[in-house]
Short mmCIF file of the C-alpha atoms (twelve columns), coordinates in Angstrom:
data_MODEL
# 
_entry.id   MODEL 
# 
loop_
_atom_site.group_PDB 
_atom_site.id 
_atom_site.type_symbol 
_atom_site.label_atom_id 
_atom_site.label_alt_id 
_atom_site.label_comp_id 
_atom_site.label_asym_id 
_atom_site.label_seq_id 
_atom_site.Cartn_x 
_atom_site.Cartn_y 
_atom_site.Cartn_z 
_atom_site.pdbx_PDB_model_num 
ATOM 1  C CA . MET A 1  -5.577  11.479  3.069   1 
ATOM 2  C CA . GLU A 2  -5.203  10.855  6.637   1 
ATOM 3  C CA . GLU A 3  -2.608  8.269   7.798   1 
ATOM 4  C CA . MET A 4  -3.690  4.869   7.096   1 
ATOM 5  C CA . THR A 5  -2.226  1.473   7.903   1 
ATOM 6  C CA . TYR A 6  -1.339  -0.832  4.890   1 
ATOM 7  C CA . GLU A 7  -4.367  -3.129  5.801   1 
ATOM 8  C CA . GLU A 8  -6.769  -0.067  5.463   1 
ATOM 9  C CA . ALA A 9  -5.121  1.065   2.292   1 
ATOM 10 C CA . SER A 10 -5.211  -2.116  0.677   1 
ATOM 11 C CA . ARG A 11 -8.894  -2.800  1.536   1 
ATOM 12 C CA . LYS A 12 -9.851  0.515   -0.068  1 
ATOM 13 C CA . LEU A 13 -7.734  -0.158  -3.075  1 
ATOM 14 C CA . GLU A 14 -9.552  -3.313  -3.742  1 
ATOM 15 C CA . GLU A 15 -12.967 -1.737  -3.408  1 
ATOM 16 C CA . ILE A 16 -11.807 0.853   -5.997  1 
ATOM 17 C CA . ILE A 17 -10.372 -1.854  -8.216  1 
ATOM 18 C CA . GLU A 18 -13.841 -3.795  -8.081  1 
ATOM 19 C CA . LYS A 19 -15.659 -0.483  -8.943  1 
ATOM 20 C CA . LEU A 20 -13.271 0.458   -11.864 1 
ATOM 21 C CA . GLU A 21 -13.656 -3.139  -13.101 1 
ATOM 22 C CA . SER A 22 -17.359 -3.162  -12.937 1 
ATOM 23 C CA . GLY A 23 -17.636 -0.772  -15.993 1 
ATOM 24 C CA . THR A 24 -20.554 1.124   -14.606 1 
ATOM 25 C CA . LEU A 25 -18.782 4.381   -13.785 1 
ATOM 26 C CA . SER A 26 -19.064 7.804   -15.441 1 
ATOM 27 C CA . MET A 27 -15.559 8.798   -17.067 1 
ATOM 28 C CA . SER A 28 -15.288 11.421  -14.093 1 
ATOM 29 C CA . GLU A 29 -16.142 9.056   -11.460 1 
ATOM 30 C CA . ALA A 30 -13.608 6.556   -12.895 1 
ATOM 31 C CA . VAL A 31 -10.659 9.325   -13.214 1 
ATOM 32 C CA . LYS A 32 -11.478 10.260  -9.678  1 
ATOM 33 C CA . LEU A 33 -11.419 6.813   -8.308  1 
ATOM 34 C CA . PHE A 34 -8.206  5.959   -10.390 1 
ATOM 35 C CA . GLU A 35 -6.368  9.079   -8.837  1 
ATOM 36 C CA . GLU A 36 -7.535  8.043   -5.244  1 
ATOM 37 C CA . GLY A 37 -6.069  4.305   -6.209  1 
ATOM 38 C CA . LYS A 38 -2.697  5.983   -7.031  1 
ATOM 39 C CA . SER A 39 -2.625  7.531   -3.636  1 
ATOM 40 C CA . LEU A 40 -3.313  4.428   -1.894  1 
ATOM 41 C CA . THR A 41 -0.761  2.485   -4.051  1 
ATOM 42 C CA . LYS A 42 1.840   5.144   -2.900  1 
ATOM 43 C CA . ILE A 43 0.714   4.496   0.783   1 
ATOM 44 C CA . CYS A 44 0.914   0.781   0.555   1 
ATOM 45 C CA . TYR A 45 4.194   1.006   -1.115  1 
ATOM 46 C CA . GLU A 46 5.642   3.288   1.653   1 
ATOM 47 C CA . HIS A 47 4.595   0.758   4.318   1 
ATOM 48 C CA . ILE A 48 6.166   -2.332  2.445   1 
ATOM 49 C CA . GLU A 49 9.533   -0.048  2.247   1 
ATOM 50 C CA . LYS A 50 9.283   0.759   5.875   1 
ATOM 51 C CA . ALA A 51 8.731   -2.979  6.723   1 
ATOM 52 C CA . LYS A 52 11.667  -4.028  4.326   1 
ATOM 53 C CA . GLY A 53 14.092  -1.502  5.994   1 
ATOM 54 C CA . LYS A 54 12.966  -2.841  9.593   1 
ATOM 55 C CA . LEU A 55 13.262  -6.526  8.407   1 
ATOM 56 C CA . THR A 56 16.973  -5.472  7.061   1 
ATOM 57 C CA . GLU A 57 17.739  -3.964  10.463  1 
ATOM 58 C CA . VAL A 58 16.868  -7.478  12.346  1 
ATOM 59 C CA . LYS A 59 18.382  -9.518  9.856   1 
ATOM 60 C CA . GLU A 60 21.685  -7.646  10.507  1 
ATOM 61 C CA . VAL A 61 21.337  -7.398  14.422  1 
ATOM 62 C CA . LEU A 62 20.688  -11.584 14.158  1 
ATOM 63 C CA . GLY A 63 23.641  -12.139 12.124  1 
ATOM 64 C CA . LYS A 64 25.935  -10.361 14.495  1 
ATOM 65 C CA . LEU A 65 24.596  -12.235 17.300  1 
ATOM 66 C CA . VAL A 66 25.210  -15.585 15.417  1 
ATOM 67 C CA . GLU A 67 28.760  -14.673 14.744  1 
ATOM 68 C CA . GLU A 68 29.423  -13.752 18.308  1 
# 
């Protein structure tokens, strides 16, 4: 899967969830979409973890500035 932004992956994941919830898919289509959803979930999680890391760095720098 190509590099996706969090927003792109999240939007695609929502589309997949809607399709899965519709109940109109064949078993093979549902399994394929489920697997794609797992990959998209991983992409979203990685973006969130990366953002958390950056926020932690900013918090530490700001904390040091306040202490000075």
